[in-house]
C-alpha positions as CSV (number, residue, x, y, z in Angstrom):
1,X,13.0,-3.3,-2.0
2,X,9.3,-4.9,-2.4
3,X,7.6,-4.2,-5.9
4,X,4.7,-2.0,-6.0
5,X,1.5,-3.0,-7.2
6,X,0.5,-1.1,-10.7
7,X,-2.8,-0.6,-12.0
8,X,-2.6,1.3,-15.2
9,X,-5.7,3.2,-16.3
10,X,-6.2,4.4,-20.1
11,X,-3.4,1.9,-22.0
12,X,-4.7,3.2,-25.4
13,X,-3.1,2.0,-28.8
14,X,0.0,-0.2,-29.1
15,X,3.1,1.7,-30.6
16,X,1.0,5.2,-30.1
17,X,-0.6,6.2,-26.5
18,X,1.7,6.9,-23.5
19,X,-0.4,4.6,-21.3
20,X,1.0,1.5,-23.7
21,X,4.6,2.9,-23.3
22,X,4.2,3.1,-19.4
23,X,3.4,-0.5,-19.5
24,X,6.6,-1.6,-21.5
25,X,8.9,0.2,-19.4
26,X,7.4,-1.2,-15.8
27,X,7.6,-4.7,-17.9
28,X,11.1,-4.3,-19.0
29,X,13.6,-5.3,-16.5
30,X,16.0,-3.1,-18.1
31,X,14.3,-0.2,-16.9
32,X,15.1,-1.3,-13.2
33,X,11.5,0.0,-12.1
34,X,10.4,-1.6,-8.7
35,X,6.9,-2.4,-9.6
36,X,5.0,-5.2,-11.1
37,X,2.2,-4.5,-13.5
38,X,-0.8,-6.4,-12.6
39,X,-4.1,-4.9,-14.0
40,X,-5.1,-2.6,-16.9
41,X,-7.7,-0.8,-17.5
42,X,-9.1,0.3,-20.9
43,X,-12.3,1.8,-21.1
44,X,-12.2,2.6,-24.9
45,X,-10.7,-0.7,-26.7
46,X,-12.5,-2.8,-24.2
47,X,-15.8,-1.5,-25.2
48,X,-17.8,-2.7,-28.2
49,X,-17.6,0.1,-29.9
50,X,-13.6,0.3,-29.4
51,X,-12.8,-3.2,-30.5
52,X,-14.0,-2.5,-33.5
53,X,-12.1,0.9,-34.0
54,X,-8.6,1.8,-35.3
55,X,-6.2,0.4,-33.1
56,X,-8.4,-2.3,-31.8
57,X,-7.0,-4.9,-33.4
58,X,-3.4,-4.1,-32.3
59,X,-4.9,-3.7,-28.6
60,X,-6.3,-7.4,-28.4
61,X,-3.2,-8.8,-29.4
62,X,-1.5,-6.5,-26.8
63,X,-3.7,-8.0,-24.6
64,X,-3.8,-11.7,-25.4
65,X,0.0,-11.6,-25.3
66,X,0.4,-10.0,-21.5
67,X,-2.4,-12.4,-20.2
68,X,-0.5,-15.5,-21.3
69,X,2.9,-14.3,-20.7
70,X,2.6,-12.1,-17.9
71,X,-0.6,-12.7,-16.2
72,X,-1.8,-9.0,-16.5
73,X,-5.3,-9.0,-15.8
74,X,-7.8,-6.6,-18.0
75,X,-10.8,-4.5,-16.9
76,X,-12.7,-2.3,-18.8
77,X,-13.7,-0.3,-15.7
78,X,-11.6,0.8,-12.7
79,X,-14.4,-0.4,-10.2
80,X,-13.9,-3.8,-11.6
81,X,-10.3,-4.2,-10.7
82,X,-10.1,-6.7,-7.3
83,X,-9.6,-5.2,-3.9
84,X,-5.8,-4.2,-2.9
85,X,-4.5,-7.3,-0.9
86,X,-3.1,-6.6,2.7
87,X,0.3,-5.5,2.8
88,X,0.3,-4.7,-0.8
89,X,1.2,-0.9,-2.1
90,X,-0.8,0.1,-5.0
91,X,-0.1,2.5,-7.2
92,X,-2.5,3.7,-10.2
93,X,-1.0,5.2,-13.4
94,X,-3.9,7.3,-15.2
95,X,-2.7,8.0,-18.7
96,X,-6.2,9.1,-20.3
97,X,-8.1,11.9,-22.0
98,X,-7.2,15.0,-20.1
99,X,-11.6,15.3,-19.8
100,X,-12.0,11.7,-18.5
101,X,-9.4,12.1,-15.7
102,X,-11.3,13.4,-12.7
103,X,-13.7,10.5,-13.1
104,X,-10.7,7.9,-13.4
105,X,-8.9,9.7,-10.6
106,X,-12.1,9.3,-8.1
107,X,-12.3,5.8,-9.2
108,X,-8.6,5.0,-8.2
109,X,-8.9,6.5,-5.2
110,X,-12.2,3.9,-4.5
111,X,-9.7,0.7,-5.2
112,X,-7.4,1.1,-2.2
113,X,-4.6,3.0,-4.5
114,X,-2.0,4.2,-1.7
115,X,-0.8,6.5,-4.8
116,X,-1.5,7.6,-7.9
117,X,1.0,8.7,-11.1
118,X,-1.5,11.3,-13.1
119,X,-0.2,12.2,-16.6
120,X,-0.2,16.0,-17.2
121,X,-1.6,18.4,-16.9
122,X,-4.2,16.4,-15.0
123,X,-7.5,18.1,-15.5
124,X,-8.8,20.5,-17.9
125,X,-9.2,23.3,-14.7
126,X,-7.7,24.5,-11.9
127,X,-11.0,23.9,-10.0
128,X,-11.3,20.2,-11.2
129,X,-7.7,19.6,-10.0
130,X,-7.8,21.1,-6.8
131,X,-11.1,19.0,-6.2
132,X,-8.8,16.1,-7.3
133,X,-5.9,17.1,-4.6
134,X,-8.4,17.6,-1.7
135,X,-10.1,14.1,-2.2
136,X,-6.7,12.6,-2.5
137,X,-5.4,14.3,0.8
138,X,-8.4,13.6,2.8
139,X,-7.6,9.8,2.3
140,X,-3.7,9.9,2.7
141,X,-3.1,9.2,-1.0
142,X,0.0,10.9,-2.7
143,X,-0.1,12.1,-6.0
144,X,2.6,12.6,-8.4
145,X,2.7,13.9,-11.8
146,X,4.2,13.1,-15.3
147,X,6.1,15.9,-15.7
148,X,9.1,14.4,-17.0
149,X,11.5,17.5,-17.5
150,X,11.5,17.7,-13.8
151,X,14.4,15.2,-13.7
152,X,15.9,15.7,-17.0
153,X,19.6,15.6,-17.0
154,X,19.7,18.9,-19.0
155,X,17.7,21.0,-16.8
156,X,19.7,19.7,-13.8
157,X,22.9,20.6,-15.6
158,X,21.3,24.1,-16.7
159,X,20.3,24.8,-13.0
160,X,24.0,24.0,-11.7
161,X,25.9,26.1,-14.3
162,X,23.9,28.7,-13.5
163,X,23.8,28.7,-9.7
164,X,28.2,28.3,-10.3
165,X,28.1,31.5,-12.5
166,X,26.5,34.5,-10.8
167,X,24.5,36.6,-13.1
168,X,23.6,34.5,-15.7
169,X,20.0,33.9,-17.1
170,X,18.3,30.5,-18.1
171,X,15.9,30.1,-21.0
172,X,13.9,26.9,-21.2
173,X,13.3,25.8,-24.8
174,X,10.7,23.3,-26.1
175,X,10.7,22.5,-29.7
176,X,7.8,20.1,-31.9
177,X,8.4,19.1,-35.0
178,X,5.0,20.4,-36.8
179,X,5.2,21.3,-40.1
180,X,4.9,25.3,-40.6
181,X,1.9,25.7,-42.5
182,X,-1.7,26.6,-41.9
183,X,-3.0,23.3,-42.2
184,X,-0.6,21.6,-39.7
185,X,-0.8,24.1,-37.3
186,X,-4.3,24.2,-37.4
187,X,-5.0,20.7,-37.1
188,X,-2.5,21.1,-33.6
189,X,-4.5,24.2,-32.4
190,X,-7.8,22.1,-32.7
191,X,-6.5,19.0,-31.5
192,X,-4.8,20.7,-28.1
193,X,-7.3,23.5,-28.0
194,X,-6.7,23.9,-24.5
195,X,-3.8,26.0,-25.6
196,X,0.4,26.1,-25.9
197,X,0.6,26.9,-22.1
198,X,-1.6,24.1,-21.1
199,X,-0.2,21.5,-23.4
200,X,3.2,22.1,-24.8
201,X,4.8,24.5,-22.2
202,X,3.1,23.1,-19.2
203,X,6.1,21.3,-18.6
204,X,8.5,24.5,-18.7
205,X,6.1,26.0,-16.7
206,X,6.2,23.1,-13.9
207,X,10.0,23.7,-13.7
208,X,9.3,27.5,-12.9
209,X,7.0,26.4,-10.3
210,X,9.3,23.6,-8.9
211,X,12.7,24.8,-8.8
212,X,12.1,29.1,-9.5
213,X,9.5,29.7,-6.7
214,X,6.8,30.7,-9.7
215,X,3.2,31.4,-8.5
216,X,0.3,33.7,-9.6
217,X,1.0,35.5,-6.3
218,X,4.6,35.6,-6.8
219,X,5.1,37.1,-10.4
220,X,6.1,40.5,-10.2
221,X,6.3,40.9,-14.2
222,X,6.2,38.8,-17.4
223,X,7.2,40.0,-20.9
224,X,6.7,38.5,-24.0
225,X,9.6,38.7,-26.4
226,X,7.5,40.3,-29.7
227,X,10.7,39.4,-32.3
228,X,10.4,35.5,-31.3
229,X,6.7,35.3,-30.7
230,X,3.8,34.6,-33.0
231,X,0.0,34.3,-32.2
232,X,-2.1,33.2,-34.8
233,X,-5.9,32.4,-35.6
234,X,-5.9,29.2,-37.8
235,X,-8.9,26.9,-39.0
236,X,-8.5,23.3,-37.8
237,X,-9.9,20.3,-39.5
238,X,-13.7,20.9,-38.2
239,X,-13.7,24.5,-39.6
240,X,-13.6,26.1,-36.6
241,X,-10.8,28.8,-36.0
242,X,-8.8,28.7,-32.7
243,X,-6.3,31.4,-31.4
244,X,-3.0,30.1,-30.1
245,X,0.8,30.6,-30.3
246,X,2.7,29.0,-33.0
247,X,6.0,30.4,-31.2
248,X,6.5,31.9,-27.9
249,X,9.2,33.1,-25.6
250,X,8.7,35.1,-22.1
251,X,10.3,36.1,-19.2
252,X,8.9,35.7,-15.7
253,X,10.4,38.0,-13.0
254,X,9.6,37.7,-9.2
255,X,11.1,39.2,-6.4
256,X,13.8,36.8,-6.0
257,X,14.1,34.8,-9.6
258,X,14.0,35.2,-13.1
259,X,13.4,32.5,-15.6
260,X,12.6,32.5,-19.6
261,X,10.6,30.0,-21.6
262,X,10.3,29.5,-25.2
263,X,8.2,27.1,-27.3
264,X,8.6,26.6,-31.0
265,X,5.7,24.3,-32.7
266,X,7.9,23.8,-35.9
267,X,11.2,24.3,-34.3
268,X,12.6,20.3,-34.1
269,X,12.0,17.4,-31.6
270,X,14.7,18.6,-28.7
271,X,14.7,20.5,-25.5
272,X,17.3,22.8,-24.4
273,X,18.5,24.8,-21.6
274,X,20.3,27.9,-22.8
275,X,22.4,29.9,-20.2
276,X,23.2,33.5,-21.2
277,X,25.1,36.5,-19.7
278,X,23.4,39.6,-18.7
279,X,24.0,41.0,-22.0
280,X,21.9,38.1,-23.4
281,X,25.2,36.5,-25.0
282,X,24.9,32.4,-25.2
283,X,27.5,31.0,-22.6
284,X,26.2,27.2,-23.2
285,X,23.4,24.9,-24.0
286,X,22.4,21.6,-22.7
287,X,20.1,19.5,-24.9
288,X,17.6,16.7,-24.7
289,X,18.3,14.2,-25.9
290,X,22.3,14.4,-25.5
291,X,25.3,12.1,-26.2
292,X,25.0,10.4,-23.1
293,X,21.2,9.2,-23.9
294,X,21.8,8.0,-27.0
295,X,22.7,4.3,-26.2
296,X,19.5,4.1,-24.1
297,X,17.4,5.4,-26.9
298,X,18.9,3.4,-29.3
299,X,18.2,0.4,-27.3
300,X,14.8,1.7,-27.0
301,X,14.3,2.0,-30.6
302,X,15.7,-1.9,-31.3
303,X,13.5,-3.1,-28.3
304,X,10.1,-1.6,-29.8
305,X,10.2,-0.9,-33.3
306,X,7.6,1.3,-34.9
307,X,6.7,3.2,-31.7
308,X,6.0,7.5,-31.8
309,X,9.3,8.8,-31.8
310,X,9.0,10.9,-28.8
311,X,8.8,7.8,-26.8
312,X,12.4,7.2,-27.4
313,X,13.9,10.7,-26.7
314,X,11.8,10.7,-23.5
315,X,12.8,7.2,-22.7
316,X,15.3,7.7,-19.9
317,X,13.4,10.6,-18.1
318,X,10.0,8.5,-18.1
319,X,12.1,5.5,-16.4
320,X,13.5,7.9,-13.9
321,X,10.3,9.1,-13.0
322,X,8.6,5.6,-12.3
323,X,11.6,4.4,-10.8
324,X,11.5,7.4,-8.0
325,X,8.0,6.8,-7.5
326,X,8.0,3.3,-7.2
327,X,10.8,3.6,-4.7
328,X,9.1,6.5,-2.6
329,X,6.3,4.0,-2.3
330,X,7.9,0.8,-1.7
331,X,10.0,2.6,1.2
332,X,7.4,5.0,2.6
333,X,9.7,7.7,2.0
334,X,8.4,10.4,-0.3
335,X,11.7,12.3,-0.4
336,X,12.7,9.5,-2.6
337,X,10.9,11.0,-5.1
338,X,13.3,13.7,-5.7
339,X,12.2,16.1,-8.3
340,X,8.9,14.4,-9.0
341,X,6.2,17.0,-9.5
342,X,3.3,16.6,-7.0
343,X,-0.2,17.7,-7.9
344,X,0.2,20.6,-5.6
345,X,2.9,21.9,-8.3
346,X,0.4,20.8,-11.3
347,X,-2.1,23.2,-9.5
348,X,-0.1,25.8,-9.2
349,X,1.5,25.4,-12.9
350,X,-2.3,25.0,-14.4
351,X,-3.0,28.5,-12.4
352,X,-0.1,30.2,-13.7
353,X,-0.9,29.0,-17.5
354,X,-4.8,30.3,-17.0
355,X,-3.1,33.6,-15.5
356,X,-0.1,33.9,-18.3
357,X,-2.3,32.9,-21.6
358,X,-4.1,36.3,-21.8
359,X,-1.5,38.4,-20.8
360,X,0.6,37.3,-23.2
361,X,-1.9,37.4,-26.0
362,X,-2.7,40.9,-25.2
363,X,0.9,41.8,-25.8
364,X,1.4,40.1,-28.8
365,X,-1.4,41.7,-30.5
């Protein structure tokens, strides 16, 4: 199978940014990704202001190393990337600030990309994401999304168990490990001002859209668990106030399916699929990371010391995402990207997030 040529857009700071971690996985042979990292576009750290900013020196060292040892070419602007060569299949991986994505996406379409891997949620609004989707479709460019839980083992195991045990119900729980204090949560609310459903819980909403047929049109009812959930108004570092959920659990029912989603900003650092019977008694749970992931995570920690902890936890799933996307592009068979969310899923997921947020806030008053 031939390799795909990758243009990484938005590398960010080494050890801290998702773009940088995408680069390390592609370059690591053990991840078995059929892709070659040829170009990195970094608008901030290659600007004059960015070079002297925090993280600038670390990026410069990373750039120097990759240029010398891997032949990777670096640019400040997407438009400076050389035209794609005949016979080469080009994949852009965009891992930048959400607000910058529409412009970067359009630029990637302009340099002959055959496919784009876009980090979630993709854009700040449904209308922006729909415009991006339509431009890509007009050019025949496939767009995949970085919803890593779509390919997680704990999700597959949860769905398989529920399917083989009728009358059971599934809850997908997402925990973060913020300190439970007004200061910590206030900073979180401001930094993720798009809100929990467009940020933290967007992964679980993507699961609902992908595997349970959830859409704005298909939702028959949604009900918040008032005992579990908490909606707060907190002051961020800027002094401005932000309203968001610190904890949230709700159940979505459609004509054919039912799925529950829970998110707790102060609940830990794992994700869980919980299966209950029709009386609410827990039967079994599947967790990410699990014992099978321990070796992979340990190897990642040893290979790249000092990175953000969640990179190690998500290492197996993010490798799987890129493996499937690269394989699909190289073989010209989109079915090879099994389970990977498309931009159509992202559009519907963002619509659901915008639809549910005011409803759930009203229920929790």
